[in-house]
ZANUKOL-828065 format. One record per residue: z, x, y of N, C-alpha, C in turn; residue in three letters. Coordinates in steps of 0.2 Angstrom, whole numbers, padded with zeros to 4 digits, always signed. Each point is the difference from the previous one (the first is absolute). Layout:
// residues N
ZXYZXYZXYALA...
// end
This chain:
// residues 196
-0240+0117+0321-0001-0004-0006+0003-0007+0001MET-0004-0005-0001+0003-0007+0000+0002-0002-0007SER+0006-0003+0000+0002-0002-0007+0000-0008+0000LYS-0004-0002-0005+0000-0008-0001+0002-0002-0007ILE+0004-0005+0000+0002-0003-0006-0003-0006-0001CYS-0002-0002-0007-0002-0006-0002+0005-0003-0005ILE+0004-0005+0002+0005-0003-0004-0003-0007-0002VAL+0000-0001-0007-0003-0006-0002+0003-0003-0007TYR-0002-0006-0001+0002-0003-0006-0006-0003-0003HIS-0001+0001-0007-0006-0003-0003+0002-0003-0007SER-0001-0006-0001+0002-0003-0006-0004+0001-0006GLY-0007+0000+0002-0005+0001-0006-0005+0005+0001PHE+0001+0005+0005-0004+0005+0001-0005+0000+0005GLY-0002-0007+0002-0005-0001+0005+0002+0003+0007HIS+0006-0001+0002+0002+0002+0007+0001+0008-0001THR+0002+0002-0005+0001+0008-0001-0007+0003+0001GLU-0005-0003-0002-0007+0002+0001-0002+0000+0007LYS+0002-0005+0004-0001+0000+0007+0004+0005+0003VAL+0006+0002-0002+0005+0005+0003-0004+0007-0001ALA-0003+0001-0005-0004+0006-0001-0006+0001+0004HIS-0003-0006+0002-0005+0000+0004+0002+0002+0007ALA+0006-0003+0002+0003+0001+0007+0001+0008+0000VAL+0003+0003-0005+0002+0007+0000-0006+0004+0000ALA-0006-0002-0003-0006+0004+0001-0002+0000+0007LYS+0001-0005+0004-0002+0000+0007+0004+0004+0004GLY+0007+0000-0001+0005+0004+0003-0002+0007-0001VAL-0002+0002-0006-0001+0007-0002-0007+0003+0002GLN-0004-0005+0003-0006+0002+0002+0000+0004+0007SER+0006+0000+0003+0001+0004+0006+0004+0006-0002LEU-0003+0006+0003+0004+0006-0002+0007+0000+0003ALA+0004+0004-0002+0007+0001+0002+0004-0006+0000GLU-0001-0004-0005+0003-0006-0001+0003-0001-0007THR+0007+0000+0000+0003-0001-0007+0001-0007-0001GLU-0001-0002-0006+0000-0007-0003+0005-0001-0006CYS+0005-0004+0000+0004-0001-0006+0000-0007-0001LYS-0002-0002-0007+0000-0007-0002+0007-0001-0004LEU+0004-0005+0002+0006-0002-0002+0000-0007-0003ILE+0002-0001-0006+0001-0007-0003+0007-0002+0002LYS+0000-0007+0002+0007-0003+0002+0005+0001-0006THR-0002+0001-0006+0005+0000-0005+0003+0007+0000GLU-0003+0005+0004+0003+0007+0000+0006+0000+0006GLU+0000-0006+0003+0005-0001+0006+0006-0005-0001LEU+0001-0001-0006+0006-0005-0002+0006+0002+0003LYS+0002+0007+0000+0006+0003+0003-0001+0001+0007ASP+0004-0003+0004-0001+0001+0008+0002+0007+0002PRO+0003+0004-0004+0002+0006+0002-0004+0006-0003GLU-0005-0002-0004-0004+0005-0004-0008-0002+0001SER-0004+0006+0001-0007-0001+0000-0003-0002+0007GLY+0004-0002+0005-0003-0002+0006-0002+0005+0005TRP+0002+0006-0001-0001+0006+0005-0007+0000+0002GLU-0005+0000-0005-0007+0000+0003-0002-0005+0005PRO+0003-0006-0001-0001-0006+0005+0003+0002+0007LEU+0006+0003-0001+0004+0002+0006-0004+0005+0004ASP-0003+0005-0003-0004+0005+0003-0007-0001+0002ASP-0002-0006-0003-0008-0001+0002-0001-0002+0007ALA-0006+0001+0002-0003-0002+0006-0002-0007+0000ASP-0002-0002-0006-0003-0007+0000+0002-0002-0008ALA+0001-0007+0000+0001-0003-0007-0005-0006+0000ILE-0003+0000-0006-0005-0005-0001+0003-0004-0006ILE+0001-0007+0001+0003-0004-0005-0005-0004-0004PHE+0001-0001-0006-0005-0004-0004+0004-0004-0005GLY-0003-0006-0001+0003-0005-0005-0005-0005-0002SER+0000-0002-0006-0004-0006-0002+0003-0006+0004PRO-0004-0005+0001+0002-0006+0003+0001-0005-0006THR+0006-0002-0001+0002-0004-0006+0003-0007+0004TYR-0003-0005-0002+0003-0007+0003+0000+0000+0007MET-0005+0003+0003-0001+0000+0008+0004+0005+0003GLY+0003+0005-0003+0004+0005+0004+0001+0007-0004ASN+0003+0004+0002+0001+0007-0003+0004-0001-0006ILE-0001+0005-0005+0004-0001-0006+0007+0001+0000SER+0004-0002-0004+0007+0000+0000+0002+0008+0000ALA-0003+0004-0004+0001+0007+0000+0000+0003+0007ASP-0006-0002+0004+0000+0003+0006+0005-0003+0005MET+0002-0006-0001+0005-0003+0004+0007+0004-0001LYS+0001+0001-0006+0006+0004-0002+0000+0007+0004HIS-0006+0003+0000+0000+0006+0003+0001-0001+0008PHE-0003-0005+0003+0001-0001+0007+0008-0001+0001MET+0003-0004-0004+0007-0001+0001+0004+0006-0001GLU-0002+0004-0005+0004+0007-0001-0001+0005+0006ALA-0005-0002+0004-0001+0005+0006+0005-0001+0006SER+0004-0005-0001+0004-0002+0005+0005+0006+0003SER+0002+0004-0004+0004+0006+0002-0005+0004+0005SER-0006+0001-0001-0004+0003+0004-0001-0004+0007ARG+0000-0006-0001-0001-0005+0006+0006+0001+0005TRP+0006+0000-0004+0006+0001+0004+0001+0006+0005MET-0004+0005-0003+0000+0007+0004-0007+0000+0004GLU-0004-0005-0001-0007+0001+0003-0003+0006-0002MET+0000+0002-0006-0003+0006-0003-0007+0000+0001LYS-0003-0006-0001-0008+0000+0000-0003-0002+0007TRP+0004+0000+0005-0002-0002+0006-0005+0005+0003ALA-0006-0003+0002-0006+0004+0003-0004+0003-0005ASP+0002-0001-0007-0005+0002-0005-0006-0005+0000LYS-0006+0002-0002-0005-0005+0000+0000-0004-0007LEU-0002-0006+0000+0000-0004-0006-0007-0004-0001ALA-0001-0001-0006-0006-0004-0001+0001-0003-0007ALA-0005-0005-0002+0001-0003-0007-0006-0003-0003ALA+0000-0001-0007-0005-0003-0003+0003-0004-0006PHE-0004-0005-0002+0002-0005-0005-0006-0002-0004THR+0001-0003-0006-0005-0002-0005+0003-0006-0003ASN-0005-0005-0001+0002-0006-0004-0006-0002-0004SER+0001-0005-0005-0005-0002-0004-0005-0005+0003GLY+0002-0003+0006-0005-0005+0003-0003+0004+0006SER-0006-0003+0002-0003+0003+0006+0005+0000+0006GLN+0003-0006+0001+0005+0000+0006+0007+0001-0003ASN+0003-0004-0004+0006+0001-0004+0006+0001+0005GLY-0001-0002+0007+0005+0000+0005+0002+0008+0001ASP-0004+0004-0001+0001+0007+0001+0002+0002+0007LYS-0002-0004+0005+0002+0001+0007+0008+0000+0000GLN+0003-0004-0003+0007-0001+0000+0003+0007-0002ASN-0002+0003-0005+0002+0007-0002+0000+0005+0005SER-0006+0000+0004-0001+0005+0005+0004-0001+0006LEU+0001-0007+0001+0005-0002+0006+0007+0003-0002VAL+0002-0001-0006+0007+0002-0003+0001+0007+0001ALA-0005+0004-0001+0000+0007+0001+0000+0002+0007PHE-0004-0003+0004+0000+0001+0007+0007-0001+0003ALA+0003-0006-0002+0007-0002+0003+0005+0005-0003THR+0000+0002-0006+0004+0005-0003+0000+0007+0004PHE-0006+0002+0002-0002+0006+0004+0003+0000+0007ALA-0001-0006+0003+0003-0001+0006+0008+0000+0000ALA+0003-0003-0005+0007+0000+0000+0003+0008-0001GLN-0004+0004-0003+0002+0007+0000-0003+0004+0006HIS-0003-0003+0005-0002+0003+0006-0006+0004-0001GLY-0004-0001-0005-0006+0003-0002-0006-0002+0005MET-0005+0004+0000-0006-0002+0004-0006-0002-0005VAL-0002-0006+0000-0005-0003-0004-0007+0003+0001TRP-0003+0002-0006-0007+0002+0001-0004-0005-0004ILE-0005-0003+0003-0004-0006-0003-0006+0003-0004ASN-0004-0004-0003-0006+0003-0004-0006+0002+0005LEU-0001-0003+0005-0005+0002+0005-0007+0000-0003ASN-0002-0005-0004-0006-0001-0003-0003-0007+0001GLN-0006-0001+0003-0002-0007+0001-0001-0003-0007LEU+0001-0007+0000-0001-0003-0007-0007+0000-0002PRO+0000+0001-0007-0006+0000-0003-0002-0007-0004GLY-0005+0000-0003-0002-0006-0004+0001-0007+0004ASN-0001+0000+0006+0001-0006+0004-0007-0003+0004ASN-0005+0003-0003-0007-0003+0003-0005+0000-0006ASN-0006-0003+0002-0005-0001-0006-0002+0007-0003SER+0000+0005+0004-0002+0007-0003+0006+0004-0003LYS+0006-0003+0000+0006+0003-0003+0000-0001-0007GLY+0004+0004-0003+0001+0000-0008+0007+0002-0002SER+0002-0001-0006+0007+0002-0002+0000+0008-0001VAL-0005+0003+0002+0000+0007+0000+0002+0003+0007GLU+0001-0004+0004+0001+0002+0007+0007+0003+0001ASP+0001+0004+0004+0007+0003+0002+0004-0006+0003ILE+0006-0001-0002+0004-0005+0003-0003-0007-0001ASN-0002-0001-0006-0003-0006-0002+0004-0006+0000ARG+0007+0001+0000+0005-0005+0000+0002-0002+0008LEU-0002+0004+0004+0001-0002+0007+0007+0002+0003GLY+0003+0005-0002+0007+0001+0002+0000+0004+0007ALA+0005-0001+0003+0001+0005+0007+0007+0004-0001CYS+0005-0004-0002+0007+0004+0000+0000+0006-0005LEU-0004-0001-0005+0001+0006-0005-0006-0001-0005GLY+0000+0003-0006-0005+0000-0005+0001-0006-0005ALA-0004-0004-0002+0000-0005-0005-0004+0002-0006MET+0002-0002-0006-0004+0001-0006+0001-0006-0004ALA-0005-0001-0004+0000-0006-0005-0002+0002-0007GLN+0004-0002-0005-0001+0002-0006+0000-0006-0005SER-0006-0002-0003+0000-0005-0005+0005+0000-0005ASN+0003-0006-0001+0006+0000-0004-0001+0001-0007ILE-0006+0000-0002-0002+0001-0007-0003+0007-0002ASP+0000+0004+0005-0002+0007+0000+0005+0005+0001GLU+0000+0006-0003+0005+0005+0001-0002+0005+0005GLY+0004+0004+0002-0001+0005+0006-0005+0005-0002PRO-0003+0000-0006-0006+0004-0002-0006-0003+0003ASP+0000-0006+0002-0006-0004+0003+0001-0002+0007VAL+0006-0002+0002+0001-0003+0006+0006+0004+0003VAL+0001-0001+0007-0004-0003+0005-0007+0004+0001PRO-0005-0004+0003-0006+0003+0001+0000+0006+0005PRO-0006+0004-0001+0000+0006+0004+0000-0001+0007GLU-0002-0006+0003+0000-0001+0007+0007-0001+0002SER+0004-0003-0004+0007+0000+0002+0004+0007+0000ASP-0002+0004-0005+0003+0006+0000-0002+0005+0005LEU-0007-0001+0002-0002+0004+0006+0003-0003+0006ARG+0002-0006+0001+0003-0003+0006+0007+0004+0000THR+0004+0000-0006+0006+0003+0000+0000+0007+0002ALA-0005+0004-0003-0001+0007+0002-0001+0001+0008GLU-0003-0005+0003-0001+0001+0007+0007-0002+0004LEU+0004-0004-0003+0007-0001+0003+0003+0007-0001LEU+0000+0003-0005+0004+0006-0001-0003+0006+0005GLY-0006+0000+0000-0003+0005+0005+0002-0002+0007GLU+0000-0006+0002+0002-0002+0007+0007+0002+0001ARG+0005-0001-0005+0007+0001+0001+0001+0008+0001VAL-0004+0004-0004+0000+0007+0000-0002+0002+0007ALA-0006-0003+0003-0002+0002+0007+0005-0001+0005GLN+0003-0006-0001+0005-0002+0005+0006+0004+0000CYS+0002+0002-0006+0006+0004-0001-0001+0007+0003ALA-0006+0002-0001-0002+0007+0004+0001-0001+0007ARG-0003-0005+0003+0000-0001+0007+0007-0001+0003ARG+0004-0004-0004+0007-0002+0002+0004+0006+0000TRP-0001+0004-0005+0004+0007-0001-0002+0005+0005LYS-0006+0001+0002-0002+0004+0005+0002-0002+0007ASN+0000-0007+0001+0002-0002+0006+0008+0001+0001GLY+0004-0001-0005+0007+0000+0000+0002+0008+0001ALA-0004+0004-0002+0002+0007+0001-0002+0003+0007SER-0004-0004+0003-0001+0002+0007+0005-0002+0005ARG+0004-0005-0002+0005-0003+0005+0006+0004+0000SER
// end
C-alpha cells in the first residue's frame, strides 16, 4: 500500500478544487491511500505532521499570489525545518501544482519554489510528464496541459468566477493525471526499495 499526502493552501477554494482533482488521480490506482491536508491543520510543528512523515510521496499545492506561493504555504515550508534537520522526508517522492488568475501569472516560480523546497528535504521530484497542449492551430483550451507546464500541474481560474465554475475541466484533468503519475511512481519506488 502506497501512502500519498497532498498538502495545500487555498485562499478562495479554487486551489482546493485542484487538490481534489489530484487526489482523484492518486486514488485511481488500487492499493493507494491518499490524505488531503490543509496547511492550516499544520500550524503546530509538533502535531498533525505524522501522515507526512509516514507518506511515500507528498504533493504540494498553492495558489500563486504575486508571482509566488502563498504566505500560508511558505509558513508551512518554514515550519517543516524540524523535519529537514533530521532529513525525515529524504527519498520520499515530491510533486506540486498551482493555480492563478492569469494564464501565466508567473506560476512557474511557484513550481520552482516547490522543487527547491523538495530538494532541500532530499526528496525526489516527479514532473508532470505531459506534452504541452493548446500550442498549435488544432489545439484548444480543452487540451490536457493547456498551460504548457513541465515541472508540475498548472491551473487557471478567472478572478471573477468562483470554484463552482473554474478552473476549467482541462486543468482539473491535468491535475488528475499528475496525481495518477505520482501514485504510479510511488508504487514503483516502493517496490524497488523493498527489493534492495
